[in-house]
N, C-alpha and C positions, 0 to 999 in steps of 0.2 A: 909279639907285635908291640912296638913302642906306642905309648900314648902320646897325643899331640902336645906340643909345647904350648904352655899358656902364656900369653903376653901380659906383662906387668900392668899395662894400662887397662886391660880388660879386668884384671883382678881389682885394681883400684876403683874402677867405675862400679863394679858389682858390689864391692864392700860399701862404698859410699851410698849407692842406691838402696842398699839394705838397711841404711840408717845406722851403721856402725860408727861409733865415736872415733874421732881422728886419732886419739891416743892408742886406741885398740888397733886401728888400721896400721899405724906405725909399727906397733909390736908385731902384727901379723907379717908385714912386709919384711921386717928384719928377720923374722923366722923363715920366711919363704926364701930370702936371698942366701941365708946361711944353711939351708937344708934341714932345719929343725922341724921335721914333720909332725912329731908328737905335739910340739907347742902350737904349730899351725892348726892341727886338728882340735886341740883344746880351745883355742880362740874361736874357731868357727862354731864349735858345738856350744860354747858359752853364749855366743851371740844368738845362735838359733834358739837356744832355751829361752833367752830374754824375749825374742820375737814371739815365740809360742805363748809365753806367759801373757804378753800383751794381747794376743788374740783371745785367750781365755777370759781376760778381764773384760774386753769388749763384748765377748759372747754373753757373759753374765749380764751385762747392761742391756743387751738386745733381748734376752729372755725376760727381764723385768718389764721392758717396754711392751713386749708381746702379751705378757700377762695383763698389764693395764688395759691395753687395747681390747683384749678379749672380755675383760670384766665390764668395761664401759659399753661395749657393743651388746653384751647380753643384758646388762642392767638398765640401760637407757635406750636401747635400740639405736645406738650410734652407728652411722653409716660411714665406713672408712674404706 
Protein backbone atom coordinates (compact mmCIF):
# COMPACT_ATOMS: atom_id res chain seq x y z
CA UNK A 1 0.00 0.00 0.00
CA UNK A 2 1.40 3.39 -0.99
CA UNK A 3 1.57 6.16 1.57
CA UNK A 4 -0.25 9.39 0.71
CA UNK A 5 1.68 12.10 -1.09
CA UNK A 6 2.51 15.01 1.17
CA UNK A 7 1.91 18.49 -0.19
CA UNK A 8 4.91 20.84 0.04
CA UNK A 9 2.71 23.65 1.38
CA UNK A 10 1.59 21.37 4.22
CA UNK A 11 5.21 20.59 5.03
CA UNK A 12 6.22 24.26 4.97
CA UNK A 13 3.33 25.24 7.21
CA UNK A 14 4.08 22.49 9.71
CA UNK A 15 7.78 23.38 9.83
CA UNK A 16 7.02 27.08 10.30
CA UNK A 17 4.44 26.40 12.99
CA UNK A 18 6.92 24.18 14.81
CA UNK A 19 9.22 27.18 15.10
CA UNK A 20 11.91 25.85 12.80
CA UNK A 21 14.30 28.54 11.58
CA UNK A 22 13.99 29.53 7.92
CA UNK A 23 17.51 28.36 7.04
CA UNK A 24 16.76 24.91 8.41
CA UNK A 25 13.41 24.86 6.56
CA UNK A 26 15.23 25.61 3.31
CA UNK A 27 17.69 22.79 3.98
CA UNK A 28 14.83 20.42 4.72
CA UNK A 29 12.93 21.37 1.57
CA UNK A 30 16.04 20.92 -0.59
CA UNK A 31 16.50 17.47 0.94
CA UNK A 32 12.83 16.65 0.46
CA UNK A 33 12.84 17.66 -3.19
CA UNK A 34 16.02 15.74 -3.93
CA UNK A 35 14.95 12.62 -2.04
CA UNK A 36 17.68 12.77 0.61
CA UNK A 37 15.65 10.98 3.26
CA UNK A 38 18.55 10.55 5.68
CA UNK A 39 19.15 14.30 5.69
CA UNK A 40 15.39 14.98 6.05
CA UNK A 41 15.29 12.66 9.05
CA UNK A 42 18.37 14.26 10.62
CA UNK A 43 16.91 17.79 10.25
CA UNK A 44 13.55 16.77 11.73
CA UNK A 45 15.12 14.89 14.63
CA UNK A 46 17.50 17.78 15.34
CA UNK A 47 14.61 20.23 15.53
CA UNK A 48 12.58 17.83 17.65
CA UNK A 49 15.51 17.52 20.04
CA UNK A 50 15.69 21.32 20.35
CA UNK A 51 11.97 21.55 21.03
CA UNK A 52 12.20 18.85 23.69
CA UNK A 53 15.12 20.64 25.31
CA UNK A 54 13.01 23.81 25.43
CA UNK A 55 10.19 21.86 27.09
CA UNK A 56 12.57 20.51 29.74
CA UNK A 57 13.92 24.00 30.47
CA UNK A 58 10.36 25.33 30.94
CA UNK A 59 9.50 22.30 33.05
CA UNK A 60 12.42 23.03 35.39
CA UNK A 61 11.17 26.60 35.80
CA UNK A 62 7.67 25.31 36.54
CA UNK A 63 9.05 22.97 39.21
CA UNK A 64 10.82 25.90 40.85
CA UNK A 65 7.62 27.94 40.86
CA UNK A 66 5.62 25.02 42.30
CA UNK A 67 8.25 24.58 45.02
CA UNK A 68 8.02 28.26 45.98
CA UNK A 69 4.22 28.19 46.02
CA UNK A 70 4.20 25.11 48.28
CA UNK A 71 6.73 26.71 50.65
CA UNK A 72 4.83 30.00 50.87
CA UNK A 73 1.55 28.17 51.32
CA UNK A 74 2.86 26.03 54.18
CA UNK A 75 4.94 28.75 55.89
CA UNK A 76 2.56 31.67 55.62
CA UNK A 77 -0.77 29.99 55.04
CA UNK A 78 -0.84 31.64 51.62
CA UNK A 79 -4.10 31.01 49.78
CA UNK A 80 -3.50 30.23 46.12
